[in-house]
SELOVO-102468 format. One record per atom (N, C-alpha, C): x, y, z. Coordinates in steps of 0.1 Angstrom, whole numbers, plus 5000, padded with zeros to 4 digits. Layout:
<pts>
XYZ;...
</pts>
This chain:
<pts>
750089265624;749389185622;747889245611;747689135599;747189105589;745889025594;744689095588;743389015590;743089025576;742488875571;741788835560;740488795561;739788875555;738288865556;737788815544;736388795537;735788745523;734588845526;734188885511;732788885512;732488775503;731388715503;731088585496;729888615485;730488665475;729688715466;729988665454;730988575452;731288475442;730888355447;730488265432;729688095435;730788025435;730587975443;731587775443;730087685436;730787615427;729387495423;729987385428;728987275425;729887125420;729887105406;729687135398;729987125384;731387175383;732187245390;733787205390;734387335379;733587415379;733787555371;735187585374;736087665359;737487675363;737287835373;738687835379;738587955387;739788025384;739688165387;740788205377;740888315388;742388365392;742888485402;743988545393;743488675397;744688795388;745888835401;746888875395;747988985405;747489085407;748389195418;747489275423;748089435414;748589375402;748889485395;747689465383;746889395386;745989335374;746289365358;747389285356;748089295346;748589135344;748789055352;749188945345;747788865352;747088765343;746288665351;746688525347;746488465360;746688285359;745988225362;745988095358;744988025356;745187895366;744887855374;744787735385;743587705383;743087595383;742187455382;742287305387;741487275397;741687145403;740287065397;740386975394;739486925385;739686735393;737886695394;738186555397;738786475386;739586375387;740386275380;739886155383;739686095398;739585975396;739085955413;738285845413;737185825425;737785675427;738485675441;738585545449;737485485455;737185365452;735885295461;736685235474;735885215486;736485185498;735585115505;735985065514;735184925518;734484965535;735385085536;734385155551;734385295547;733485365554;733185495553;733685565564;734485695561;735585745568;734085835583;735285815595;734685825611;734485985613;733686015621;733386135619;735086215634;735986245625;736986255634;737686375623;738186495630;738986565623;740486535618;740786575608;742386535603;742386395601;740886355593;741286195595;741186115576;742586165575;742886155560;744386165559;745386055560;746686085559;747086015546;748186075536;748786055529;749986055528;750985975526;752285945522;752885935506;753286045500;753586005485;755085935486;755385825481;756685785478;757385825464;758285925463;758485965451;759085865443;760385795451;761585715442;760585595437;759585585446;758685435441;757585465434;757085595433;755785635423;754985565431;754385575444;753385505450;753285575463;751685625462;751185695471;750385555480;750285635493;750085545506;748985615509;747585605513;746385635519;745585555534;745685605544;744785595553;744185675559;742785625566;741985655574;741385565579;740485645594;739685545603;738185575598;737485455600;736485405597;735585355611;734385345605;733685345617;734185215627;734385095622;734884965631;736084935622;736784985614;738184935610;739085085603;740184995600;741085155592;741285085579;740785175574;740785175552;742185215554;742885105541;743985155535;744385155520;744785215514;744685245502;745985265494;746185195483;747385255477;747685245459;748385325453;748185315439;749585335433;749685335423;750885365413;750885495407;751985555399;752085665389;750685645376;750285505373;749285485361;748385515370;748185515382;746785535390;746185385392;746785265388;746485135390;746385115404;744985095412;745585065427;745984915430;746584915436;747284795440;746984725459;746084805464;745884805476;744584835483;743284755484;742484855490;741884745500;742684755512;742184635526;741684735538;741184625548;740684695561;741384625570;741784695580;742684675592;741384705602;740684575608;739884555615;740084605631;739284655635;739284695652;739984565661;739684435658;739884315663;741084305660;741684305650;743284295644;744184385656;743484505655;744384605663;744184585680;742684565686;742784535697;743484435701;743784295697;744384175699;746184225699;746684315688;747984335689;748284455704;747384515707;747584585716;747584515731;746784385732;747184305746;746284385755;746884365768;746384435778;746384585781;747284655771;747184815771;745584855762;744984765754;743784835748;742684795757;741884925754;740884925760;739684845755;738184795763;737584745755;736284855761;735384865749;735584845735;736584955733;737484915721;738584995716;738085105712;738885225710;738085375704;739885435699;739385415687;740485465677;740385645674;741485755677;741485835675;742085935664;743085845658;743785915650;744685845642;745185855626;745985765624;746985835613;747785775612;748885855604;749985735597;750185775583;751085685576;752485815571;753285725576;754885755576;756085675569;757085705568;757985635564;759785695573;759785645582;760785685588;762185655584;763185755587;764185715575;765185635578;765285515590;765685375591;764985285584;763785315577;763085195572;763385245558;763685135547;763785125531;762585195524;761585125527;760785155513;759285135518;758885035527;757785065529;756985125541;756385195540;755785315554;755185235562;754985285577;754385225584;752985325590;751985205593;750685315596;750785305615;751085475621;750585485632;749485505637;748785405650;747585415650;747285445665;746685575668;746485635684;745185615686;744985505698;744085535706;743585565719;742485555725;742185635736;743585595750;744085405748;744985395756;746385355753;746385345739;747585275735;747785315720;749385335718;749585345700;749985265693;749485235686;750485055675;750885125665;751785055661;752685095647;752884955638;752084975626;752084865616;752584855603;753284775599;753584785586;752484775578;752484855565;751884885557;751084815546;752384725540;752084625533;751484485541;752284445548;751884295558;750784315569;750884445573;749584495582;750284405593;751384365595;751784315611;752084445619;752084405633;752284475641;753684515645;754084585645;755384605646;755984645664;755184725666;755384835682;753884845688;753384825703;752584875708;752884925719;752285045723;752885085738;751585175745;751185115759;750185185766;750385335768;749585415767;749885555767;748985625782;748085555784;747085565797;746685435802;746585425815;745785305824;744485305820;743585205813;742285225812;741285235822;741985175833;741285165845;741085245857;740685285865;740385385877;740085285888;741485325896;741385275912;740785375920;739485335924;738285365935;739185355946;738485405961;738785465977;738985305978;738485205977;738185075980;738984975972;739785005966;740784915961;740084865949;738984885945;738384825933;738684915919;738684855911;739084905899;737884925888;737785045882;736685055872;737085115863;736285095848;736885195836;736485325836;737585365834;737385555833;736885595815;736685735817;736185735807;737085755798;736785775784;738085765773;738785875771;739985885773;741086025770;741086075760;741286185759;741386255746;742886215742;743386145732;744486145727;744686165712;745086295711;745586335694;746986395691;747286385681;748886465673;748986335670;750086315659;751286205654;751986285644;752986275646;753886305637;755386235633;755986255625;757486185623;758386295618;759586275627;760786355622;761986255620;762586255606;763586155606;763286015610;763785985620;763485835623;762585875638;762185965642;761685975655;759985965652;759385925657;757685915659;757585995672;756586105667;755986175679;754386165685;753786105695;752486065694;752186185711;750886255706;750386315719;749386245728;749486285738;748686185751;747686345759;746786285764;745786295771;746286365783;747686355791;748086425803;748886535793;749086575782;749786685773;751586625774;751986475776;752986425773;752886405759;754486395753;754386345741;755686255739;754986115736;755985975736;756586035721;757785995725;758885965715;758885805712;759085775697;759485665697;760485625682;761385575686;762285575676;762785485671;762485465659;762485385648;764385365640;764985215649;766185205648;766585115637;765785035636;766084945618;764584905611;764484825605;763584805597;762084765602;762384675616;761084655625;761384655637;762484755644;762784805655;762584925660;761384935670;761085085674;761185005692;761685165698;761985185710;761685295716;761085335724;760585455733;761485545737;761785635737;762585715744;761785865755;762585945762;761885975773;761286055767;759586055773;758786175770;759186335768;758386375763;757986505762;757086585770;757786655780;756586705794;756686865794;755986935781;756087085787;755087135787;754087065777;752187075778;751787035789;750887105794;749887085807;748287035804;748287045792;746687015786;746786885775;745786845774;745886725764;746386825751;747086715741;747586755729;746086735719;746686835710;745386815699;746186805690;747386815684;747886795672;749286825672;750386775662;751786785658;751986805648;752886875645;753086875627;754686925627;755186845616;756986875614;756786915601;757986995598;758687025586;759886945580;759886885573;760686805566;761886865562;761886965556;763087115552;763487135564;763087165574;763187305581;763787195596;763287095592;763187015605;762687025620;761687145617;761187215627;759787145635;759587105646;758087045652;757787145660;756087145660;755187205666;754187135674;753587185684;752687105692;751787185693;750687145698;749287235699;748287175713;747987245720;747087155731;745787235732;744587185740;743687225740;743587355749;744487405754;744187545761;744787675749;745087605737;745387685727;747287725724;747887655737;749287665737;749887585723;750987685718;751587605708;753287645713;753987485712;754887525712;756387455701;756987555699;757987485691;759587455692;759287325688;760587285694;761987245689;762887255689;764187245685;764487145675;765687135669;765786985658;765986905671;766586875677;766886775687;765886745696;764686795695;763686815703;764086765719;764586835721;765586835737;764886955745;764387095736;763987175745;763287235735;762387365744;761587445735;761787545730;762087605719;762587735713;761587855713;760087825713;759287925715;758287865719;757687965727;756187935736;755088025733;753687995719;752988065716;751588055722;751288175727;750088165733;748588205725;747988115718;746788165709;745688215714;745088145728;744188175734;742688125724;743388035715;741987985708;741787845705;740587785706;740187635705;740887575693;741587525696;742787475684;742087325680;741787315667;741587185664;742587125653;743187175645;744387145639;745787225638;746687215637;747887285630;748787235624;749787305615;750787285606;751687405606;752887345597;753287425597;754587455582;754787525579;755287575567;756287705564;757687685559;758387785563;758687855570;758887765584;758887835600;757987955600;756587885597;755687975597;754187875605;753887855616;752587805620;751087855616;750787765612;749087785608;748387705617;747687755620;746587735634;745487745631;744387605629;742787605622;742187575637;741187675641;740287645650;738987595648;738087565662;736887555661;735887685653;736287795652;735187855651;735587905632;736287825626;736387845611;737887965608;738787995617;739388075615;740888005614;742088055607;743388035606;744288135606;744788105620;745888225624;747388145623;747888275615;749488255613;750588325621;751488215628;752788285636;753888235632;754688325633;756288325635;756888235639;757788065639;758487995643;759288055651;759488145652;760888225653;760988325663;759988415658;759688525674;758288525679;757488415673;755888415678;754588505679;755388605668;754388705666;753288655653;752188745660;751288685653;750988765636;751288685627;751588765613;750088805603;749188705610;747988705600;746888615608;745488645603;744288615603;743688585594;743188435589;742488475580;741288375585;739788465582;738388415582;738288305572;738588165574;738588095562;737288035557;736687985570;735587865568;734387965582;733387895580;731987925588;732287815601;732687685596;732087615609;733987565611;733887455618;735187405623;736187385614;737187385615;738387345603;738687185606;738487085597;738786935603;740186925597;740986985585;741986955579;743287085576;744287115578;745087185575;746487115568;746287135552;747887045546;748587125541;749687115542;750787175533;751187105525;751687185514;752787155503;754087235500;754587145505;755987235509;756987315498;756587235485;757387285475;757087425466;755787415471;754487525460;754387585469;754487575484;753787675495;752187685493;751987605489;750187605490;749787525505;748687625509;748187565524;746687505516;746087395526;744887365521;744287345532;742587385536;741887405545;740587335540;739887255552;738787185549;738187225560;736687205562;735687255569;734487165575;734187165584;732487105587;731487175576;731887295573;731087385565;731087325546;731687235546;731687145533;732587225521;733487295523;734387395519;735587335518;735987315507;737787325506;738587445500;739387535505;740187635500;741387595501;742487635491;743487645489;744187805484;744987785494;745887935496;747387905492;747888065488;749188065487;749888145494;750888095500;752288155510;753088215501;753088375503;754188455498;754988505508;755588385512;756488435524;757988485517;758688455505;759788505503;759788665493;758588695494;758688855487;759088945499;759889025494;760189195504;758889235512;758189205498;756989355503;756089275513;755089355516;754189305529;753889155529;753889115540;752988945542;752088945534;752088805527;750988825518;750488665515;748988625518;748588525520;747488535507;747288465498;746388465482;745588345484;744488405480;743588245480;743288255468;743488085463;743688045448;742187965446;741787905452;740987785449;739887765460;738787735455;737687665463;736487595461;736287485466;735187395461;734387355475;733087375470;732287315477;731287145475;731187075484;730586985484;729086955493;728286985482;726986995492;726386875497;726186865511;725486755521;726786645525;727786675524;729086595524;730186655531;729886605546;730786675556;732386615554;733286705553;734386705553;735186645561;735486535565;736386505578;737886475575;738486455562;739786415560;740186525545;741286615545;741486625535;743186655532;743886605521;745386645524;745886655508;746886715504;747786705494;748186555487;748086525473;748586405471;749986375468;750886515471;752186525470;752686625475;753886655476;754486775481;754586905469;754186845462;754186985448;752487055451;752086965456;750587025455;749787045445;749986945438;749386905420;747786865422;747886835433;746586725432;746286705450;745186695452;744586665464;743486535468;743286495479;742286385485;741786455495;740386415493;739486455505;738486295508;738486275520;736986195525;735986245530;735086185530;733886235535;733186145548;732586225556;731586135565;730986015564;730985905567;730085725560;730085765545;731085805535;731285835524;732285695517;731385615511;732285505507;733185535495;733785655492;734785665482;735585805486;736785805477;737885915482;737785935465;738086075467;737886165456;739586205455;740286205441;741086275438;740886405432;741686525431;741686665422;742986655419;742786715406;744286755402;744186885392;745386965394;745487075387;745187065373;744387085361;744687075352;744287225343;744387205330;744587325324;744187345309;742487315308;741787295295;741787425287;741587405274;741587495266;740187555264;739387665273;738687685273;738287845278;737287925272;737388065278;737088075291;737288175294;737288205310;735688205315;735188145325;733888115330;733488195341;734288225351;734588295362;735388315366;735288445374;736488485382;736388515393;737388525401;737088495418;737488675421;737288705431;737488825439;738988775443;739788925443;741288925447;741288895461;741788795469;741788825486;743288855489;744188925478;745688915482;746289005491;746689045500;747089145507;747989225502;747489365498;748089455496;749089515503;
</pts>
């Protein structure tokens, strides 16, 4: 196991100075820098929920779809390759509650949102909204409700057979594997929703392997590996057909977010650490003291092997995974950015290449887009080398 720690003697600034890093033999300088390239105005600020920014990049159409939970509505955004914004709409809580019918609690409590394109749909992605007592699926363009299912009963039956409103259940974790949508429940069960055609969704048998509420679910589109984590710090690695568990990992950590890249599970916790486990052996590969406070987002770029971490400490950091190197296991720090007095609640790569990222802030009426640029100017700042030797 490798432990990576920082000595924070270099400066992150809000002036977006270029950051450089160098290879372990100090002979090859490489330049990578993300700069703010676009600012999207929105109609509602982000709610204070971790992992509160979902991005789907449609490569064929050249279209980007974005959604997050606001204070009393869902914010939807989309734009094309020319950065022409063609959607900035709100999906109100009233519309969501109406579509949920009797399954919806009053007042409604939205927990998480996810944008995905199941393999049995043609071109338009869906919005999966997870609330305290139900899950709903909407068409991104028409905002028409396509599916709703109750995840728990909002009413509690007392001894005298009277019913009272129970406390809001903890429901987190959404992912999509080909045509199957996975949703975590407070009971520890994972609901499977099959997309059979353009507008046809049906539930399959629930997955019952966790004994604690689900905190997050992540899937790798290349390896078709799915991982799920619960509040007890347990990670389950599922087989490709989702019929059984191939590996059980006990982290003994308070997990906030998880993700998977190249058969390695990345776990962000409430203490600001990232733990990396092998999805095949379950071995702990590395621990990264990445942030000072809870990690609120953990995204991966599958084509470039970049990992993005965001935290309540107002920092975003990007790492490079060197998993194909026959030498010692290595995670390399590539980039960091601080946003003064702007609590980060959501951050995600803009595409699978990792050439840009989007970030949302608590009750801030804008979404920032950063992209890699290569300006012709001299070195102005150098980072310390955090590559593992």
